[in-house]
Structures are given as C-alpha cells and as structure tokens.
N, C-alpha and C positions, 0 to 999 in steps of 0.2 A: 504494500500500500504506500502511496506517495505521501509526502508532507501535505500537499493540497487536499488529498482525500481524507487524511486523518484530521486536518483542521476542519473540514466540512462536517465530519462526523461529530466533533466536539461542539461545533456551532449548532448542529441539529439538537444535540442533547441539552444545550443551553436553552434553546427555544422551547423545548418540551418542559424543562423545569420552570421556566418563566410562566408558561401557560398554566401549569399546576398551581403556581403561587399567585396567579392573578397579577403578574408584573409584566412590564414591557421589556423586551429584549434590550432596548437602548439603555436601560438602567444598569446593565451589567457590562463591565469591560473585561475582555479576555486578555490576560497577560500571558504571553507565550514564554515559558521558562526555557531560556536558551543556554543555560550554563553548560559549559564543556562542549557544545556543538560549534561547528565552524561558522564563519561569517556567511558562507555560501548557503548554508542551511537556513540561516535567518533570512537571507535574501529570497530564498524560495518561498518561505512562509509569507514574507511581505508581498511577493508577487501574487500569492493566493488570496491576499486581502487583509492579512494581519497587520496591525500597526503598533501594538504595544508588546514589548519584550522585556523579560526580567532576567537579571544577572545576579549571581550570588557572590562574586568575587570582584573587588574593585579594579584590579589591574586588567581583568578580562573585559569588564565593562568599558574601561578606557580604550583598550585596543580595538574592540569591536565597533565602538562608536566612531573611532577614527577610520576604520576600514569601510564603514557603511555611511559615511558622512554625505554621500550623494543622494541619500533617501531622506529628504527634508522633513517629511511628516512622520517619520519613525519616532516613537516615544520609548525611551529607556526607563526601566524601573530597577532600583536596587533593592533586592529582597533578602539578601543574606545577612548573617550576623555582622555587625559593623563595630570596628574599633576606631578610636580617635585618630590614630596615625594612618588610617585607610580612608578617611573622609576625603582627602585630597583627590582620590581616584574616582569620586562619584559626581564630579561636576557636570557630567553629561546627563545625569538622571533627571527625568521629568518629576519623579516621585521616589522618595526613599521610604521603604516600608518598615524599617527595623530599628527605630529609635527606642532605646530602653534605659537611658540615663540622662540626668541633667548635664553631665559632662559632654555627652554627644550633642545635645541641644546647643550648648555653648560653642562647640567646635564647628558645627554646621552653620550657626549664626555668623561666626567670625569669617569663615571662608566665603559664604554667600554675600556678606556685606562687602568684603574686599573685592568681589567680582561685580558688585553693583546689581545684584539680582535677588529675587525672593525664591528660596528653596522650600517647596512643600514636602511635608513628611507625615508619616503615620507613627503612632506609638504602638510598639509590639507588646502584647500581653501573653504571658505563659500561664494560661488558665488551668492547665492540667498539672502544673507544678513539676514538670519534667526537668531533672537536673542537667540533662544533656542539651537542652534548648535555651535559646536566648529569650528575653522578654521579662517584663515585670509582673509581679503579682497584682491582682486587681486592687488590693488595699493601697498600693503605691500610686495608683493612677492619678488621683487628685493632686498629689504633690508634684508629679512630673508635669501635668498639664499647666500647673501654676508657673513652671519655669519658662513657658513661652511668653508670658506677659512682658518680660524684659527684652523680647526680640523684635527687631524690625525687619529681619531678612530670613527668618526661619519660622514657618507657619505650620501648625499641626492641623491636618484636614481629615483625620480619621484614625481608626484603630485597626490593628492587624493581629491575627493569631494563627498558630499552626498546631492543630491537635495531634495526639499520638496517631500512629498508623494502625487503624482498626481493620479487621477482616470484614466487618459489617459497617459500611459508611454511616448507617443510621446511628451508630454509637457516638458519632461526632456531633450529632444534632444538639445535645444540651450545651456543648461548648460554643457552638455557633450562635445559639439562642442567647447565651449569656453575654457574648460580645455585643450583640444587638441591644440587649438590655443596658449594658454599660454605656453605650453611645446615647441611649435615651436618658439615662440618669445624668449624664454630663452634657446634654445637648444645648443648654443655654449658651449663646455666644459669649465669648470673653476675649480679652486681648490676646492675639496670637493663636487663637483656637477656634475652629469651626468644623465640627465633626460631620463631614459629608459622607465619608467613605467607610466601608467595612471590607477589609481585605482578608478573605478567608475562603478555603476550598482549594483543593489540588486535584490531580488527575483522578484519584479514587473516590472523592467525596464532593466534587464541586456542585453536583446537582442538589444535594442536601443543603450546601451552603447558600445556593441561590434561593432555595425555598425559605431559608431563614434570614434572608435580607442582604446577602453579599452584593457589593457594588463592584468589587474587583475579585476575580478568581485567578489563581496562578497555576497554569497547566503546562507541564513539560512533557512527560513520558507519552501521554496520549496524542501528542502532536509530533514530537521528534523521535519517538521510540525509546527503547532502553539505552542508557548511556553505556 
C-alpha cells in the first residue's frame, strides 16, 4: 500500500469518527508523524494532500524543514520530549506540543522574542503517571499555565497527552475525556493562554480521541508504516 493510500484510509477513519461524534471533519487536524522517515516520504504525503507533520527530535526537524523549504504551506509540529538546550532546533515549528516546565516556557519565550515572532505551544500532561513519559501531573497544570502570563512571545493554545499503549483503544477513553475536562476547567482566557486545542490520539486510538474532542491527532505508523 502506498503512502497516499494509507493517508486516505486514515482520513476515511477520521471522517467516520467525526460522524459518530457529531463533529465536523474540519475541526480535527491530522499531524502526520514523520520521525525517522526521509524527506522524500514527507514529500509524498504532502503531494497526497497532507500539510501538517510532526517530528520528535529537534535536529531532525531542523534538517527536514531545510530540505523541504520549497513547500511553503507545510506546517511542522514538534511533538517529542523537549529539553532547554534543544529548543534552538525547533524554530521551524508551527506548534510545539510538549511543554512541561516553567523553564521550557522561559527558554521558548527568550528565543521567540529574539526572533521577533510568537511561538504557540501546548502543555503536555502525563495523566497516567507513567515514569517513562514526559508531561506534568494535572495538579501542576494551574501553576504552569500561570507562567505564560509573563510572556509576550510564547503562547499556550492547548493541552496534549499521550496515554499508555493499550491493546483495546477504548481503555484510553477516560484519559482523553479527562484532558477535555481539564481544558474546560481552565478555559477562561488569561494572559498568554487560550486553550483551543487538544492534542491526543495516535495510530491505534485516534478514532476514540476524536470522539472525545481531539483537535489534533498524531498519526505515524498508519501513514508511513512500521519504522
């Protein structure tokens, strides 16, 4: 099966999930996770209609953004764990999904301000409490959102989570529902924060995530195949 055929299959599944949830397909953005695949594979997905691509590693994002700079409406997302010394590699990102500390907020703010632009980000939550995954506990969310009040160039526009890998995608539903609830609890606009997005759902569970309100889904294997 070609990349274009796999992409079409994912888009069909997205449309079915939106129909079940009573949502419009336009409410959900497909982020094609292109980590470790070559620039030509990204180009093939772009030519098949994809526009948003997610990378997990800063230097890989930098290099692919350079190689594909001729595609002006391609949007890059940084979705991997982020360290302060790697922020410099994410300047091509339309959206950073993985902010999990006030120190990262400050570093993104510093670099975006120096570049004269506004960087939109998401706060990552580790709702299952997995030690091997990045993200804050929900009890720390209010304090981290408050850190954006001092920013003029780093803006939080939503929340992200990555549940455990379940054999049954339905087991992720409570975690997706909780992320939606947290957005609703913190929905009142405040300086530096406007929670428009929920980034949740991957190849195995994105339909459940859409049913629970995802506005961004991160799908790699179902489009590019096994790494």
